[in-house]
MIZANU-383994 format. One record per residue: residue in three letters; chain; x, y, z of N, C-alpha, C in turn. Coordinates in Angstrom, 3 decimals. Layout:
   res   chain        n_x        n_y        n_z       ca_x       ca_y       ca_z        c_x        c_y        c_z
   Ala       A          X          Y          Z          X          Y          Z          X          Y          Z
...
//
This chain:
   res   chain        n_x        n_y        n_z       ca_x       ca_y       ca_z        c_x        c_y        c_z
   Met       A     -8.939     -3.218     24.995     -9.971     -2.339     25.454    -11.260     -2.684     24.726
   Lys       A    -12.325     -2.661     25.430    -13.623     -2.926     24.830    -14.401     -1.630     24.751
   Ile       A    -15.139     -1.480     23.652    -16.026     -0.336     23.493    -17.345     -0.827     22.923
   Thr       A    -18.335      0.000     23.045    -19.645     -0.325     22.497    -19.977      0.702     21.424
   Val       A    -20.358      0.211     20.262    -20.765      1.091     19.168    -22.077      0.590     18.596
   Glu       A    -22.839      1.510     18.076    -24.096      1.132     17.432    -23.917      1.214     15.930
   Leu       A    -24.191      0.116     15.256    -24.114      0.045     13.801    -25.386     -0.568     13.272
   Glu       A    -25.751     -0.158     12.084    -26.918     -0.765     11.455    -26.572     -2.182     11.024
   Glu       A    -27.551     -3.042     11.035    -27.331     -4.448     10.671    -26.782     -4.563      9.252
   Lys       A    -27.250     -3.682      8.361    -26.775     -3.684      6.978    -25.271     -3.409      6.934
   Asp       A    -24.810     -2.471      7.753    -23.380     -2.148      7.804    -22.571     -3.318      8.362
   Ile       A    -23.077     -3.957      9.367    -22.394     -5.119      9.938    -22.309     -6.247      8.915
   Asp       A    -23.394     -6.455      8.175    -23.378     -7.478      7.123    -22.309     -7.167      6.077
   Asp       A    -22.202     -5.892      5.686    -21.187     -5.491      4.717    -19.784     -5.721      5.282
   Ile       A    -19.579     -5.341      6.529    -18.271     -5.519      7.165    -17.890     -6.996      7.190
   Cys       A    -18.820     -7.839      7.549    -18.550     -9.282      7.580    -18.229     -9.810      6.182
   Arg       A    -18.952     -9.314      5.205    -18.723     -9.752      3.821    -17.349     -9.296      3.332
   Trp       A    -16.986     -8.047      3.590    -15.706     -7.498      3.132    -14.521     -8.161      3.808
   Thr       A    -14.656     -8.487      5.084    -13.531     -9.071      5.810    -13.484    -10.583      5.704
   Gly       A    -14.599    -11.197      5.335    -14.650    -12.653      5.246    -14.838    -13.326      6.595
   Glu       A    -15.148    -12.542      7.606    -15.345    -13.089      8.953    -16.833    -13.328      9.206
   Lys       A    -17.123    -14.324     10.029    -18.511    -14.622     10.363    -18.937    -13.951     11.669
   Lys       A    -17.991    -13.820     12.595    -18.305    -13.192     13.876    -18.199    -11.681     13.746
   Lys       A    -19.160    -10.985     14.318    -19.239     -9.536     14.166    -18.034     -8.831     14.794
   Gly       A    -17.693     -9.191     16.006    -16.580     -8.538     16.689    -15.268     -8.701     15.950
   Thr       A    -15.020     -9.899     15.474    -13.798    -10.189     14.722    -13.768     -9.409     13.422
   Ala       A    -14.912     -9.330     12.769    -14.997     -8.615     11.498    -14.739     -7.125     11.693
   Ile       A    -15.326     -6.545     12.717    -15.144     -5.119     12.976    -13.687     -4.831     13.318
   Arg       A    -13.098     -5.683     14.139    -11.684     -5.496     14.505    -10.787     -5.588     13.272
   Lys       A    -11.032     -6.568     12.414    -10.217     -6.757     11.217    -10.329     -5.536     10.289
   Leu       A    -11.537     -5.026     10.125    -11.739     -3.853      9.280    -11.051     -2.632      9.873
   Leu       A    -11.157     -2.446     11.161    -10.544     -1.304     11.834     -9.020     -1.361     11.733
   Val       A     -8.443     -2.521     11.981     -6.986     -2.671     11.891     -6.516     -2.394     10.466
   Ser       A     -7.255     -2.876      9.488     -6.906     -2.653      8.089     -6.962     -1.162      7.751
   Glu       A     -7.994     -0.487      8.194     -8.130      0.944      7.923     -7.027      1.745      8.608
   Leu       A     -6.693      1.397      9.835     -5.609      2.083     10.537     -4.283      1.919      9.791
   Met       A     -4.019      0.714      9.301     -2.796      0.462      8.560     -2.766      1.308      7.281
   Met       A     -3.887      1.395      6.571     -3.943      2.181      5.345     -3.720      3.671      5.636
   Arg       A     -4.282      4.168      6.708     -4.095      5.583      7.057     -2.654      5.870      7.458
   Arg       A     -2.030      4.934      8.174     -0.620      5.117      8.533      0.254      5.134      7.277
   Arg       A     -0.038      4.242      6.344      0.709      4.222      5.082      0.516      5.518      4.316
   Arg       A     -0.722      6.028      4.305     -1.017      7.276      3.605     -0.229      8.435      4.218
   Glu       A     -0.135      8.474      5.548      0.641      9.524      6.216      2.109      9.466      5.793
   Ile       A      2.671      8.262      5.749      4.068      8.102      5.351      4.246      8.524      3.892
   Ala       A      3.346      8.092      3.020      3.436      8.450      1.605      3.326      9.960      1.428
   Asp       A      2.444     10.605      2.172      2.295     12.058      2.090      3.571     12.778      2.501
   Lys       A      4.291     12.236      3.483      5.553     12.848      3.902      6.597     12.756      2.798
   Phe       A      6.615     11.655      2.055      7.547     11.530      0.940      7.154     12.457     -0.208
   Val       A      5.862     12.514     -0.510      5.390     13.346     -1.617      5.631     14.822     -1.328
   Ser       A      5.410     15.243     -0.092      5.602     16.647      0.265      7.066     17.034      0.365
   Gly       A      7.953     16.067      0.453      9.370     16.342      0.575      9.845     16.413      2.011
   Glu       A      8.933     16.207      2.957      9.315     16.215      4.369     10.315     15.088      4.651
   Trp       A     10.110     13.960      4.014     11.018     12.824      4.115     11.611     12.565      2.740
   Gly       A     12.762     11.950      2.705     13.389     11.618      1.438     14.327     10.433      1.606
   Val       A     14.768      9.913      0.488     15.669      8.768      0.486     16.788      9.052     -0.505
   Glu       A     18.010      8.807     -0.099     19.154      8.939     -0.990     19.482      7.552     -1.542
   Leu       A     19.381      7.409     -2.835     19.666      6.128     -3.480     20.988      6.249     -4.227
   Ala       A     22.062      5.955     -3.512     23.398      6.068     -4.087     23.547      5.129     -5.279
   Gly       A     23.995      5.678     -6.405     24.247      4.873     -7.591     23.025      4.568     -8.433
   Tyr       A     21.864      5.089     -8.065     20.632      4.765     -8.798     20.692      5.276    -10.238
   Glu       A     21.102      6.548    -10.406     21.132      7.126    -11.750     22.117      6.383    -12.647
   Ala       A     23.280      6.052    -12.090     24.283      5.336    -12.880     23.771      3.960    -13.288
   Ala       A     23.139      3.253    -12.370     22.614      1.921    -12.676     21.499      2.000    -13.709
   Thr       A     20.650      3.015    -13.599     19.557      3.182    -14.559     20.116      3.465    -15.947
   Gly       A     21.124      4.336    -16.017     21.753      4.634    -17.303     22.390      3.407    -17.922
   Lys       A     23.050      2.596    -17.105     23.670      1.364    -17.608     22.606      0.387    -18.102
   Asp       A     21.505      0.262    -17.360     20.418     -0.627    -17.795     19.857     -0.179    -19.139
   Gln       A     19.687      1.124    -19.314     19.159      1.630    -20.578     20.134      1.377    -21.720
   Ala       A     21.420      1.567    -21.454     22.431      1.302    -22.489     22.445     -0.178    -22.850
   Asp       A     22.363     -1.036    -21.854     22.318     -2.480    -22.117     21.086     -2.852    -22.932
   Asp       A     19.960     -2.238    -22.612     18.729     -2.503    -23.363     18.883     -2.096    -24.823
   Gln       A     19.506     -0.934    -25.052     19.716     -0.477    -26.424     20.632     -1.442    -27.183
   Thr       A     21.682     -1.899    -26.514     22.613     -2.842    -27.142     21.904     -4.134    -27.514
   Leu       A     21.140     -4.670    -26.591     20.406     -5.915    -26.878     19.369     -5.702    -27.967
   His       A     18.728     -4.549    -27.959     17.698     -4.250    -28.967     18.331     -4.179    -30.363
   Ser       A     19.482     -3.502    -30.437     20.135     -3.386    -31.757     20.659     -4.744    -32.219
   Lys       A     21.152     -5.571    -31.329     21.634     -6.893    -31.714     20.479     -7.770    -32.197
   Trp       A     19.343     -7.628    -31.538     18.189     -8.435    -31.912     17.679     -8.045    -33.283
   Arg       A     17.728     -6.756    -33.592     17.239     -6.267    -34.884     18.189     -6.630    -36.016
   Asp       A     19.465     -6.832    -35.741     20.443     -7.135    -36.811     20.296     -8.528    -37.343
//
């Protein structure tokens, strides 16, 4: 889909500089796609932070405890 937008030349120059593109249309598209991706990620992250979504990590606590115990063992051996 094509649309027409009015932007100041200074803004277009910034967009081209930030995206590394020389063509205005390509630069605007690249910036827009990047911003959309960031907003989608933010929505997903907000769902996890709010508790709306969650993940069950079976065995995570046990593995973390074992890693910490192993670290302590290696640390004490190194100090001896």
